[in-house]
Phi, psi and omega in degrees: 000127174262131183285162184283350173206152172270353180270130185298326182293341180277345187253156177275157179301318177301323182299312184296318171303318176304307176299315173305310179295337177264010163105017173271080187238032171243140184215140181262137179245114177225177188210156174225230186196157177241080187215167182300140171232050184086186170275356185252350182226161183284175185291334191262011185302309181310314181291325174294322182284324176297324177292313181295321176298312175302322175292321172296323177293312180307316178293319181290324182289308186084154178047046185222134179248170190233120166293163181299139179286134179291116186276341182237126179237210180276100194222038183309313183293002180252356194298333177290352175267117182318138180087340184291136178255140174208139182245151177304150177314305180301325172298308172305317176299305186300319172303315176296318177300308181295326167307302180308315182290324176302318183285328177295314182306323186270005169111005175299120186253347178232114176251123187257107188262132164208187181187157175229040170222114188302329179296344179264355187294313184290322175298321178293321184295318177292321170308302182303319180288329175289319175295325175284340167286331182276331181228081177289351175281346180253175179243134173244123183231150185227146169230080192219025173271100197292318180301318175292329170302309177303321184289329175291308180303313183297322182301311179303313188285333179296327175290326178280330187222079186294335179261019179257117182259333179291156177288145178260107185233338176194134180056031191243213184302319186294302183290330173304314175295317180300319180290326182286342169291334184278298185207089188293336181295341180285346181276129185267096183299328178283351178256001188291131169211149182291164176249210177287136178281142190214121181277346172209164184290120187288147171265100185269116184246335183247224181275119183285343175306327184290335180264337177210097179308327182263008174076007182258134170250093190120191182255132170276330189304143181099337181309155175166174193287327181297315172306314177303319184296312188301319181294321172302315177302309182298313178303311184293320181288331171297309180300317177294325180295318181297318175298328187275341190291000000 
């Protein structure tokens, strides 16, 4: 039996109990953010993309469900941009930990952690490691290496744009292309503008606005669904490789 949805929130309690009984004991835990995405995209794009990547992963893996995507993450360095929401790292870790423990309580035996917001990577990794120590009888896998994720994104974009050298770090071609695959109408095409060019991934410890006044790190031009599909393919393949290590 294939469920009507792989997202837990779409299913009834009896449906989930039946699936667990039938061996659907693998679950994805992912997170996004509610933060500025330049002048051309809404605040929830990281969360929307995290949900789409999780959906593709679940269908590719099979017998895998998806916990609700955590919509607000650790985004302190975006707070000078109106609308951005952020929670303390310990709050985020506690929330994700209790979500995971609930899933373990109900019979899930493999927890697959990932994210599509850089600020959540380290806290989620720490949550996953602590859970594995506390519950040695279950399997915890992670795809939370931010440097590697940037490498995958740059490698994919290099194939699409051989002459483009700057890194794509935030609100630029990568995330805009990924959003265009989900719903291009949410992109304010008339507001698209490039941001600061970066030759390496920056270590942001303060206000991102000081580095990029419009909030974009990288170039947006050239975005589109074909680029987005190439990125979804490489990102899902990378995530599965991480989980299988």
